[in-house]
Every structure is written in structure tokens, then in C-alpha cells.
VMD Tcl script that builds the backbone (N, CA, C; Angstrom):
set m [mol new atoms 456]
animate dup $m
set s [atomselect $m all]
$s set {name element resname resid chain x y z} {
  {N N UNK 1 A 0.818 -1.188 -0.145}
  {CA C UNK 1 A -0.250 -0.318 0.150}
  {C C UNK 1 A 1.038 0.833 -0.291}
  {N N UNK 2 A 0.564 2.395 -0.953}
  {CA C UNK 2 A 1.150 3.355 -1.086}
  {C C UNK 2 A 0.564 4.349 -0.008}
  {N N UNK 3 A 0.731 5.763 -0.309}
  {CA C UNK 3 A -0.029 7.212 0.360}
  {C C UNK 3 A -0.989 7.232 -0.010}
  {N N UNK 4 A -1.160 7.668 -1.390}
  {CA C UNK 4 A -2.451 7.693 -1.688}
  {C C UNK 4 A -3.781 6.410 -1.469}
  {N N UNK 5 A -2.883 5.016 -1.519}
  {CA C UNK 5 A -4.130 3.939 -1.204}
  {C C UNK 5 A -4.415 4.078 0.005}
  {N N UNK 6 A -3.685 4.708 0.734}
  {CA C UNK 6 A -3.855 4.542 2.434}
  {C C UNK 6 A -5.017 5.431 2.418}
  {N N UNK 7 A -4.518 6.948 2.267}
  {CA C UNK 7 A -5.920 7.772 2.084}
  {C C UNK 7 A -7.013 7.514 1.615}
  {N N UNK 8 A -7.086 6.801 0.247}
  {CA C UNK 8 A -8.391 6.461 -0.339}
  {C C UNK 8 A -9.060 5.487 0.822}
  {N N UNK 9 A -7.883 4.191 1.074}
  {CA C UNK 9 A -8.428 3.478 2.288}
  {C C UNK 9 A -9.469 3.967 3.284}
  {N N UNK 10 A -8.654 5.189 4.035}
  {CA C UNK 10 A -9.242 6.066 5.152}
  {C C UNK 10 A -10.524 6.365 4.973}
  {N N UNK 11 A -10.344 7.260 3.828}
  {CA C UNK 11 A -12.019 7.899 3.298}
  {C C UNK 11 A -13.193 6.799 3.091}
  {N N UNK 12 A -12.667 5.776 2.445}
  {CA C UNK 12 A -13.619 4.460 2.225}
  {C C UNK 12 A -13.762 3.874 3.695}
  {N N UNK 13 A -13.152 3.926 4.467}
  {CA C UNK 13 A -13.429 3.065 5.548}
  {C C UNK 13 A -14.352 4.457 6.294}
  {N N UNK 14 A -14.181 5.641 6.416}
  {CA C UNK 14 A -14.871 6.195 7.031}
  {C C UNK 14 A -16.598 6.214 5.912}
  {N N UNK 15 A -16.277 6.170 5.093}
  {CA C UNK 15 A -17.411 5.765 4.412}
  {C C UNK 15 A -18.477 4.957 4.609}
  {N N UNK 16 A -17.695 4.036 4.427}
  {CA C UNK 16 A -17.971 2.468 5.088}
  {C C UNK 16 A -19.387 2.595 6.080}
  {N N UNK 17 A -17.990 2.703 7.267}
  {CA C UNK 17 A -18.385 2.719 9.203}
  {C C UNK 17 A -19.670 3.782 9.249}
  {N N UNK 18 A -19.114 5.077 8.827}
  {CA C UNK 18 A -20.153 6.125 9.157}
  {C C UNK 18 A -20.784 7.254 8.267}
  {N N UNK 19 A -20.520 6.220 6.918}
  {CA C UNK 19 A -21.646 7.615 6.111}
  {C C UNK 19 A -22.911 7.448 6.397}
  {N N UNK 20 A -23.121 6.639 6.574}
  {CA C UNK 20 A -25.134 6.332 7.204}
  {C C UNK 20 A -25.545 7.602 8.172}
  {N N UNK 21 A -24.304 7.847 8.747}
  {CA C UNK 21 A -24.702 9.052 9.710}
  {C C UNK 21 A -25.003 11.002 8.928}
  {N N UNK 22 A -24.939 10.675 7.827}
  {CA C UNK 22 A -25.088 11.970 6.669}
  {C C UNK 22 A -23.989 12.428 6.512}
  {N N UNK 23 A -22.715 11.695 6.841}
  {CA C UNK 23 A -21.562 12.397 6.375}
  {C C UNK 23 A -21.046 12.365 4.565}
  {N N UNK 24 A -20.022 13.495 4.768}
  {CA C UNK 24 A -20.175 13.909 3.413}
  {C C UNK 24 A -18.154 13.829 3.364}
  {N N UNK 25 A -18.129 12.660 2.533}
  {CA C UNK 25 A -16.451 12.706 2.631}
  {C C UNK 25 A -15.996 12.849 1.340}
  {N N UNK 26 A -14.515 13.758 1.393}
  {CA C UNK 26 A -14.033 14.194 -0.087}
  {C C UNK 26 A -12.789 14.008 0.215}
  {N N UNK 27 A -11.973 13.603 -0.999}
  {CA C UNK 27 A -11.097 13.518 -1.018}
  {C C UNK 27 A -9.489 14.468 -1.814}
  {N N UNK 28 A -8.696 14.789 -1.196}
  {CA C UNK 28 A -7.626 16.041 -2.415}
  {C C UNK 28 A -8.580 17.119 -2.184}
  {N N UNK 29 A -8.713 18.025 -0.707}
  {CA C UNK 29 A -9.409 19.234 -0.919}
  {C C UNK 29 A -8.316 20.631 -0.664}
  {N N UNK 30 A -8.305 21.531 -1.341}
  {CA C UNK 30 A -7.762 22.916 -0.994}
  {C C UNK 30 A -8.385 23.764 0.172}
  {N N UNK 31 A -7.297 23.670 1.274}
  {CA C UNK 31 A -8.078 24.568 2.294}
  {C C UNK 31 A -6.622 25.420 2.836}
  {N N UNK 32 A -7.036 26.706 2.470}
  {CA C UNK 32 A -5.779 27.464 2.881}
  {C C UNK 32 A -4.544 27.450 2.977}
  {N N UNK 33 A -4.037 27.858 3.759}
  {CA C UNK 33 A -2.574 27.866 3.499}
  {C C UNK 33 A -1.686 27.254 4.509}
  {N N UNK 34 A -0.474 26.479 4.395}
  {CA C UNK 34 A 0.325 25.471 5.260}
  {C C UNK 34 A 1.484 26.585 6.174}
  {N N UNK 35 A 2.145 25.875 7.109}
  {CA C UNK 35 A 2.775 26.918 7.726}
  {C C UNK 35 A 4.010 27.676 6.910}
  {N N UNK 36 A 3.869 27.170 5.764}
  {CA C UNK 36 A 4.903 27.833 5.078}
  {C C UNK 36 A 4.535 28.896 3.816}
  {N N UNK 37 A 3.653 29.088 3.690}
  {CA C UNK 37 A 2.955 29.366 2.997}
  {C C UNK 37 A 2.511 28.919 1.647}
  {N N UNK 38 A 2.400 27.518 1.199}
  {CA C UNK 38 A 2.270 27.196 0.416}
  {C C UNK 38 A 0.758 26.682 0.343}
  {N N UNK 39 A -0.476 26.377 -0.921}
  {CA C UNK 39 A -1.528 25.949 -0.389}
  {C C UNK 39 A -1.368 24.601 -0.125}
  {N N UNK 40 A -2.631 24.792 0.904}
  {CA C UNK 40 A -2.581 23.034 1.656}
  {C C UNK 40 A -3.695 22.377 0.798}
  {N N UNK 41 A -3.555 21.251 0.767}
  {CA C UNK 41 A -4.347 20.343 0.643}
  {C C UNK 41 A -4.529 18.912 1.293}
  {N N UNK 42 A -5.462 19.007 1.938}
  {CA C UNK 42 A -5.956 17.942 3.064}
  {C C UNK 42 A -5.889 16.430 2.319}
  {N N UNK 43 A -5.395 15.482 2.541}
  {CA C UNK 43 A -6.024 14.411 2.229}
  {C C UNK 43 A -7.119 13.995 2.164}
  {N N UNK 44 A -8.402 14.105 3.162}
  {CA C UNK 44 A -9.681 13.634 3.325}
  {C C UNK 44 A -10.110 14.621 4.207}
  {N N UNK 45 A -11.403 15.157 3.775}
  {CA C UNK 45 A -12.051 15.850 4.202}
  {C C UNK 45 A -13.507 15.460 4.988}
  {N N UNK 46 A -14.389 15.504 6.164}
  {CA C UNK 46 A -15.167 14.811 6.725}
  {C C UNK 46 A -16.363 15.882 6.598}
  {N N UNK 47 A -17.259 16.010 6.295}
  {CA C UNK 47 A -18.139 16.803 7.076}
  {C C UNK 47 A -19.666 16.387 7.058}
  {N N UNK 48 A -20.361 16.936 8.200}
  {CA C UNK 48 A -21.354 16.983 8.631}
  {C C UNK 48 A -22.065 17.823 8.179}
  {N N UNK 49 A -22.856 18.055 7.072}
  {CA C UNK 49 A -23.771 19.310 6.649}
  {C C UNK 49 A -24.645 19.680 8.232}
  {N N UNK 50 A -25.516 18.540 8.598}
  {CA C UNK 50 A -26.580 19.053 9.618}
  {C C UNK 50 A -25.605 19.229 10.691}
  {N N UNK 51 A -25.201 19.310 11.299}
  {CA C UNK 51 A -24.134 19.945 12.279}
  {C C UNK 51 A -23.325 20.975 12.258}
  {N N UNK 52 A -22.915 21.073 10.829}
  {CA C UNK 52 A -21.925 22.176 10.062}
  {C C UNK 52 A -20.751 22.279 10.571}
  {N N UNK 53 A -20.421 20.530 11.141}
  {CA C UNK 53 A -19.207 20.475 11.415}
  {C C UNK 53 A -18.127 19.494 10.404}
  {N N UNK 54 A -17.155 19.609 10.366}
  {CA C UNK 54 A -16.166 19.026 9.406}
  {C C UNK 54 A -14.494 18.614 10.378}
  {N N UNK 55 A -13.917 17.730 9.894}
  {CA C UNK 55 A -12.614 17.424 9.972}
  {C C UNK 55 A -11.761 17.125 9.409}
  {N N UNK 56 A -10.782 17.798 9.188}
  {CA C UNK 56 A -9.739 17.332 7.737}
  {C C UNK 56 A -8.559 16.527 8.171}
  {N N UNK 57 A -8.363 15.476 7.714}
  {CA C UNK 57 A -7.477 13.815 7.940}
  {C C UNK 57 A -6.133 14.168 6.855}
  {N N UNK 58 A -5.228 14.350 7.265}
  {CA C UNK 58 A -4.069 14.484 6.699}
  {C C UNK 58 A -3.744 12.498 7.080}
  {N N UNK 59 A -3.015 11.866 6.058}
  {CA C UNK 59 A -2.855 10.606 6.163}
  {C C UNK 59 A -1.211 10.131 5.667}
  {N N UNK 60 A -0.792 9.520 6.892}
  {CA C UNK 60 A 0.492 9.007 6.231}
  {C C UNK 60 A 1.008 7.490 6.863}
  {N N UNK 61 A 1.201 7.114 5.081}
  {CA C UNK 61 A 1.489 5.282 5.299}
  {C C UNK 61 A 2.943 5.304 5.190}
  {N N UNK 62 A 3.404 4.389 5.992}
  {CA C UNK 62 A 4.664 4.368 5.747}
  {C C UNK 62 A 5.174 2.425 5.710}
  {N N UNK 63 A 5.395 1.729 4.763}
  {CA C UNK 63 A 5.348 0.290 4.998}
  {C C UNK 63 A 6.820 -0.332 5.167}
  {N N UNK 64 A 7.936 0.760 4.973}
  {CA C UNK 64 A 9.355 0.271 5.067}
  {C C UNK 64 A 9.820 1.768 5.545}
  {N N UNK 65 A 11.274 1.788 6.037}
  {CA C UNK 65 A 11.839 2.728 6.831}
  {C C UNK 65 A 12.125 3.485 5.099}
  {N N UNK 66 A 11.784 4.972 5.589}
  {CA C UNK 66 A 12.174 5.906 4.438}
  {C C UNK 66 A 11.881 7.594 5.013}
  {N N UNK 67 A 11.656 8.155 4.110}
  {CA C UNK 67 A 11.736 9.929 4.252}
  {C C UNK 67 A 10.499 10.146 4.738}
  {N N UNK 68 A 9.368 9.559 4.984}
  {CA C UNK 68 A 8.198 10.104 5.275}
  {C C UNK 68 A 8.434 10.611 7.148}
  {N N UNK 69 A 9.220 9.999 7.674}
  {CA C UNK 69 A 9.747 9.927 9.429}
  {C C UNK 69 A 10.020 11.495 9.000}
  {N N UNK 70 A 10.610 11.886 8.470}
  {CA C UNK 70 A 11.456 13.467 8.441}
  {C C UNK 70 A 10.106 14.409 8.256}
  {N N UNK 71 A 8.721 13.941 7.699}
  {CA C UNK 71 A 7.745 14.738 7.137}
  {C C UNK 71 A 6.917 14.985 8.491}
  {N N UNK 72 A 6.642 13.844 9.184}
  {CA C UNK 72 A 5.845 14.065 10.401}
  {C C UNK 72 A 6.075 15.117 11.239}
  {N N UNK 73 A 6.970 15.806 11.764}
  {CA C UNK 73 A 6.950 16.815 12.660}
  {C C UNK 73 A 6.413 18.271 11.907}
  {N N UNK 74 A 6.843 17.987 10.789}
  {CA C UNK 74 A 6.344 19.173 9.863}
  {C C UNK 74 A 4.534 18.998 9.684}
  {N N UNK 75 A 4.357 17.895 9.218}
  {CA C UNK 75 A 2.637 17.567 9.401}
  {C C UNK 75 A 2.096 17.718 10.753}
  {N N UNK 76 A 2.981 17.770 11.420}
  {CA C UNK 76 A 2.274 17.896 12.974}
  {C C UNK 76 A 1.756 19.176 13.415}
  {N N UNK 77 A 2.991 20.207 13.226}
  {CA C UNK 77 A 2.729 21.527 13.144}
  {C C UNK 77 A 1.806 21.634 12.452}
  {N N UNK 78 A 1.890 21.571 11.029}
  {CA C UNK 78 A 1.136 22.444 9.903}
  {C C UNK 78 A -0.537 21.611 10.834}
  {N N UNK 79 A -0.784 20.422 10.816}
  {CA C UNK 79 A -2.090 20.094 11.112}
  {C C UNK 79 A -2.512 20.996 12.474}
  {N N UNK 80 A -1.692 21.485 13.776}
  {CA C UNK 80 A -1.906 21.886 14.698}
  {C C UNK 80 A -2.205 23.155 14.291}
  {N N UNK 81 A -1.365 23.956 13.229}
  {CA C UNK 81 A -1.664 25.312 12.928}
  {C C UNK 81 A -3.134 25.780 12.047}
  {N N UNK 82 A -3.816 24.735 11.715}
  {CA C UNK 82 A -5.227 24.523 10.887}
  {C C UNK 82 A -6.256 25.492 11.658}
  {N N UNK 83 A -6.921 26.160 10.998}
  {CA C UNK 83 A -8.220 26.789 11.433}
  {C C UNK 83 A -9.068 26.033 12.317}
  {N N UNK 84 A -9.079 24.888 11.719}
  {CA C UNK 84 A -10.218 23.788 11.786}
  {C C UNK 84 A -9.722 22.675 12.529}
  {N N UNK 85 A -10.895 21.574 12.732}
  {CA C UNK 85 A -10.360 20.464 13.452}
  {C C UNK 85 A -9.802 19.713 12.395}
  {N N UNK 86 A -8.478 18.818 12.598}
  {CA C UNK 86 A -7.604 18.380 11.782}
  {C C UNK 86 A -6.776 17.241 12.595}
  {N N UNK 87 A -6.496 16.472 11.918}
  {CA C UNK 87 A -5.991 15.188 12.423}
  {C C UNK 87 A -4.990 14.291 11.461}
  {N N UNK 88 A -3.874 13.918 11.865}
  {CA C UNK 88 A -3.548 12.931 10.992}
  {C C UNK 88 A -3.627 11.139 11.564}
  {N N UNK 89 A -3.927 10.402 10.532}
  {CA C UNK 89 A -3.977 9.247 10.441}
  {C C UNK 89 A -3.226 8.750 9.928}
  {N N UNK 90 A -2.624 7.219 10.393}
  {CA C UNK 90 A -1.270 6.736 10.154}
  {C C UNK 90 A -1.563 5.212 10.374}
  {N N UNK 91 A -0.623 4.858 9.536}
  {CA C UNK 91 A -0.412 2.925 9.436}
  {C C UNK 91 A 0.673 2.556 9.030}
  {N N UNK 92 A 1.121 1.801 9.065}
  {CA C UNK 92 A 2.201 0.804 8.174}
  {C C UNK 92 A 3.240 0.935 9.250}
  {N N UNK 93 A 4.177 -0.150 9.032}
  {CA C UNK 93 A 4.940 -0.289 9.967}
  {C C UNK 93 A 6.237 -0.241 9.836}
  {N N UNK 94 A 6.669 1.166 9.237}
  {CA C UNK 94 A 8.103 1.357 8.822}
  {C C UNK 94 A 8.533 2.636 9.222}
  {N N UNK 95 A 7.272 3.359 10.037}
  {CA C UNK 95 A 8.090 4.332 11.253}
  {C C UNK 95 A 8.972 3.874 12.235}
  {N N UNK 96 A 9.848 4.874 12.327}
  {CA C UNK 96 A 10.920 4.778 13.394}
  {C C UNK 96 A 10.248 4.868 14.533}
  {N N UNK 97 A 10.634 4.410 15.787}
  {CA C UNK 97 A 10.743 4.296 17.060}
  {C C UNK 97 A 10.289 5.691 17.785}
  {N N UNK 98 A 11.283 6.543 17.305}
  {CA C UNK 98 A 10.978 8.289 17.555}
  {C C UNK 98 A 9.832 8.513 17.240}
  {N N UNK 99 A 9.698 7.684 15.700}
  {CA C UNK 99 A 8.417 9.044 15.068}
  {C C UNK 99 A 6.967 7.875 15.766}
  {N N UNK 100 A 7.017 6.933 15.770}
  {CA C UNK 100 A 5.899 6.310 16.588}
  {C C UNK 100 A 5.581 7.145 17.937}
  {N N UNK 101 A 6.773 7.100 18.823}
  {CA C UNK 101 A 6.496 7.823 19.944}
  {C C UNK 101 A 6.061 9.086 19.894}
  {N N UNK 102 A 6.455 9.796 19.029}
  {CA C UNK 102 A 6.048 11.247 18.968}
  {C C UNK 102 A 4.417 11.264 18.160}
  {N N UNK 103 A 3.803 10.604 17.222}
  {CA C UNK 103 A 2.626 10.309 16.565}
  {C C UNK 103 A 1.709 9.459 17.490}
  {N N UNK 104 A 2.043 8.596 18.718}
  {CA C UNK 104 A 1.412 8.018 19.711}
  {C C UNK 104 A 0.922 8.937 20.825}
  {N N UNK 105 A 1.882 10.104 21.269}
  {CA C UNK 105 A 1.743 11.091 22.035}
  {C C UNK 105 A 1.105 12.433 21.935}
  {N N UNK 106 A 0.702 12.544 20.479}
  {CA C UNK 106 A 0.231 13.667 20.029}
  {C C UNK 106 A -1.251 13.212 20.169}
  {N N UNK 107 A -2.108 14.426 20.350}
  {CA C UNK 107 A -3.536 14.150 20.107}
  {C C UNK 107 A -3.998 14.699 18.957}
  {N N UNK 108 A -3.302 15.154 17.953}
  {CA C UNK 108 A -4.019 15.003 16.656}
  {C C UNK 108 A -3.306 13.556 15.943}
  {N N UNK 109 A -2.928 12.941 16.192}
  {CA C UNK 109 A -2.426 12.166 15.621}
  {C C UNK 109 A -3.716 10.588 15.989}
  {N N UNK 110 A -3.893 9.855 15.148}
  {CA C UNK 110 A -4.688 8.308 15.475}
  {C C UNK 110 A -4.124 7.358 14.332}
  {N N UNK 111 A -3.975 6.476 15.282}
  {CA C UNK 111 A -3.611 4.812 14.144}
  {C C UNK 111 A -4.660 4.237 13.331}
  {N N UNK 112 A -4.718 4.075 12.407}
  {CA C UNK 112 A -5.813 3.597 11.499}
  {C C UNK 112 A -5.164 2.719 10.263}
  {N N UNK 113 A -5.666 1.150 10.505}
  {CA C UNK 113 A -4.997 0.106 9.617}
  {C C UNK 113 A -5.637 -0.480 9.391}
  {N N UNK 114 A -5.846 -1.035 7.797}
  {CA C UNK 114 A -6.678 -2.201 7.536}
  {C C UNK 114 A -5.819 -3.467 8.049}
  {N N UNK 115 A -6.848 -4.530 8.626}
  {CA C UNK 115 A -5.537 -5.951 8.409}
  {C C UNK 115 A -5.458 -6.673 7.243}
  {N N UNK 116 A -4.412 -7.224 7.301}
  {CA C UNK 116 A -4.078 -7.721 5.491}
  {C C UNK 116 A -4.874 -8.374 4.793}
  {N N UNK 117 A -6.166 -8.912 5.640}
  {CA C UNK 117 A -6.997 -9.730 4.792}
  {C C UNK 117 A -8.450 -8.903 4.498}
  {N N UNK 118 A -8.181 -7.519 4.994}
  {CA C UNK 118 A -9.688 -6.904 4.967}
  {C C UNK 118 A -9.365 -5.582 4.494}
  {N N UNK 119 A -8.542 -5.485 3.889}
  {CA C UNK 119 A -8.085 -4.312 2.891}
  {C C UNK 119 A -9.428 -3.633 2.106}
  {N N UNK 120 A -9.921 -4.201 1.618}
  {CA C UNK 120 A -11.351 -3.587 0.687}
  {C C UNK 120 A -12.770 -3.977 1.629}
  {N N UNK 121 A -13.017 -4.597 2.855}
  {CA C UNK 121 A -14.041 -4.764 3.646}
  {C C UNK 121 A -14.484 -3.448 4.737}
  {N N UNK 122 A -13.554 -3.131 5.257}
  {CA C UNK 122 A -13.657 -1.673 5.869}
  {C C UNK 122 A -13.667 -2.258 7.259}
  {N N UNK 123 A -13.827 -2.919 7.989}
  {CA C UNK 123 A -14.185 -3.705 9.108}
  {C C UNK 123 A -13.700 -2.938 10.506}
  {N N UNK 124 A -14.105 -2.215 11.325}
  {CA C UNK 124 A -13.786 -1.678 12.559}
  {C C UNK 124 A -13.263 -2.970 13.085}
  {N N UNK 125 A -11.971 -2.511 13.512}
  {CA C UNK 125 A -10.913 -3.153 14.405}
  {C C UNK 125 A -10.512 -2.482 15.469}
  {N N UNK 126 A -9.568 -3.505 16.124}
  {CA C UNK 126 A -8.953 -2.887 17.433}
  {C C UNK 126 A -7.890 -1.251 16.631}
  {N N UNK 127 A -7.119 -1.927 15.135}
  {CA C UNK 127 A -6.460 -0.870 14.680}
  {C C UNK 127 A -7.463 0.075 13.910}
  {N N UNK 128 A -8.451 0.051 14.138}
  {CA C UNK 128 A -9.132 1.628 13.604}
  {C C UNK 128 A -9.750 1.820 14.437}
  {N N UNK 129 A -9.557 1.884 15.967}
  {CA C UNK 129 A -10.644 2.344 17.111}
  {C C UNK 129 A -10.224 3.803 17.599}
  {N N UNK 130 A -8.670 4.237 17.581}
  {CA C UNK 130 A -8.350 5.929 17.284}
  {C C UNK 130 A -9.001 6.477 16.577}
  {N N UNK 131 A -9.139 6.141 15.019}
  {CA C UNK 131 A -10.125 6.888 14.110}
  {C C UNK 131 A -11.374 7.181 14.452}
  {N N UNK 132 A -11.950 5.893 14.895}
  {CA C UNK 132 A -13.195 6.205 15.033}
  {C C UNK 132 A -13.747 7.098 16.448}
  {N N UNK 133 A -12.790 6.921 17.043}
  {CA C UNK 133 A -12.784 7.465 18.610}
  {C C UNK 133 A -12.937 9.562 18.136}
  {N N UNK 134 A -11.752 9.256 17.346}
  {CA C UNK 134 A -11.736 10.761 16.780}
  {C C UNK 134 A -13.137 11.342 16.021}
  {N N UNK 135 A -13.290 10.635 15.524}
  {CA C UNK 135 A -14.663 11.169 14.608}
  {C C UNK 135 A -15.662 10.849 15.728}
  {N N UNK 136 A -15.968 10.332 16.444}
  {CA C UNK 136 A -17.084 10.058 17.326}
  {C C UNK 136 A -16.796 11.453 18.225}
  {N N UNK 137 A -16.093 11.975 18.917}
  {CA C UNK 137 A -15.631 12.914 19.584}
  {C C UNK 137 A -15.807 14.146 18.785}
  {N N UNK 138 A -15.228 14.427 17.773}
  {CA C UNK 138 A -16.091 15.399 16.923}
  {C C UNK 138 A -17.050 15.814 16.521}
  {N N UNK 139 A -18.013 14.919 15.934}
  {CA C UNK 139 A -19.311 14.691 15.926}
  {C C UNK 139 A -20.555 14.181 16.802}
  {N N UNK 140 A -20.166 14.158 17.930}
  {CA C UNK 140 A -20.493 14.024 19.352}
  {C C UNK 140 A -21.588 12.420 19.163}
  {N N UNK 141 A -20.849 11.407 18.262}
  {CA C UNK 141 A -21.532 10.162 18.546}
  {C C UNK 141 A -21.005 9.021 19.593}
  {N N UNK 142 A -21.909 9.684 20.787}
  {CA C UNK 142 A -21.461 9.026 22.261}
  {C C UNK 142 A -21.821 7.737 22.009}
  {N N UNK 143 A -22.615 7.095 21.625}
  {CA C UNK 143 A -22.751 5.586 21.267}
  {C C UNK 143 A -21.928 4.892 20.662}
  {N N UNK 144 A -20.509 5.274 20.281}
  {CA C UNK 144 A -19.501 4.485 19.797}
  {C C UNK 144 A -18.703 4.301 20.996}
  {N N UNK 145 A -18.737 5.304 21.929}
  {CA C UNK 145 A -18.340 4.799 23.151}
  {C C UNK 145 A -18.938 3.533 24.240}
  {N N UNK 146 A -20.380 3.972 24.252}
  {CA C UNK 146 A -21.299 3.447 25.362}
  {C C UNK 146 A -21.889 2.058 24.170}
  {N N UNK 147 A -21.461 1.537 23.214}
  {CA C UNK 147 A -21.797 0.143 22.603}
  {C C UNK 147 A -21.754 -0.875 23.509}
  {N N UNK 148 A -22.467 -1.519 23.581}
  {CA C UNK 148 A -22.591 -2.802 24.577}
  {C C UNK 148 A -22.737 -2.608 26.255}
  {N N UNK 149 A -22.453 -1.229 26.403}
  {CA C UNK 149 A -22.360 -0.802 28.216}
  {C C UNK 149 A -24.080 -0.318 28.386}
  {N N UNK 150 A -23.969 -0.312 29.601}
  {CA C UNK 150 A -25.856 -0.371 30.325}
  {C C UNK 150 A -25.308 0.957 30.974}
  {N N UNK 151 A -26.562 2.177 31.334}
  {CA C UNK 151 A -26.073 2.875 31.706}
  {C C UNK 151 A -26.245 2.687 33.700}
  {N N UNK 152 A -25.782 3.385 34.546}
  {CA C UNK 152 A -26.202 3.205 36.061}
  {C C UNK 152 A -27.826 3.159 36.203}
}
mol reanalyze $m
mol bondsrecalc $m
mol representation Tube
mol addrep $m
């Protein structure tokens, strides 16, 4: 899987699992300027028009070690500077330990990854839970957290 395929997977995962909640999902949307003055393009834009809410998601996938590690600090800073709710979805086993630590510690990043046998099924698993929870918090879907629980 490469970066574009991962962003497509994230967009389709959200559509498959949460589209019935009235979301509209877009790929490659121009939104403002980056922290270095370039025109910013977000990988995935999720909009709930009924609540007038949106979430921008930058997608980073690294299956082998490489240069994406160097881009993560910039991506975190640029995501933080956006004038809207924005997050980084990341997956793959190629990130360095330091970058994984940085992503795991960031309130702006969420791990989301398809299982090997499930790339086109978009199943909700332990490896998608962080993305599910980010969306649930932003859009107020408290049932995502309380599913299977009984109130006191």
C-alpha cells in the first residue's frame, strides 16, 4: 500500500462505517495555506452538514523505513496550525521508534490500519479504534463509546 492508496482506504473506511450518519467525504481538498505559505491540500475532508461540522485528515502510511519520518514533525505542526479540527491518520510498520512515539503522544494523531485480509472490507477493529474515537468525539457520536454498555 502506498500513501494515496492509504488515503483512499481511510476515506472509504469512514464512508463505509459512518456514511449512514449523513457524512460527506471528500478527497484532496484545498484548504488555506500551510505554515510555510504553500497552498494546503488535505487528504480527506469529512463534513456533517446537518451540524455544520468538519474534520480534515492528513494520511501518512509507511510500510518500510524511509523519508516519511522526516515529514511527520512538519505535518504535526501544520495540522496544529489549521484553523479547523484536523488530525493525522497513520499506519504501516515503517516508521522509526521515535516517530511512532511522537505520533502516539500527539492528540492530533490516530492510528488506523486495515488488517491484511480486510483491506476492501473496511471492518472496524482494534487497529481502527483511534480513528473511530476521533470522529465520534468531533461529531458527538457518544454511542461509539457506550456500545454494549448499560447506563447506571
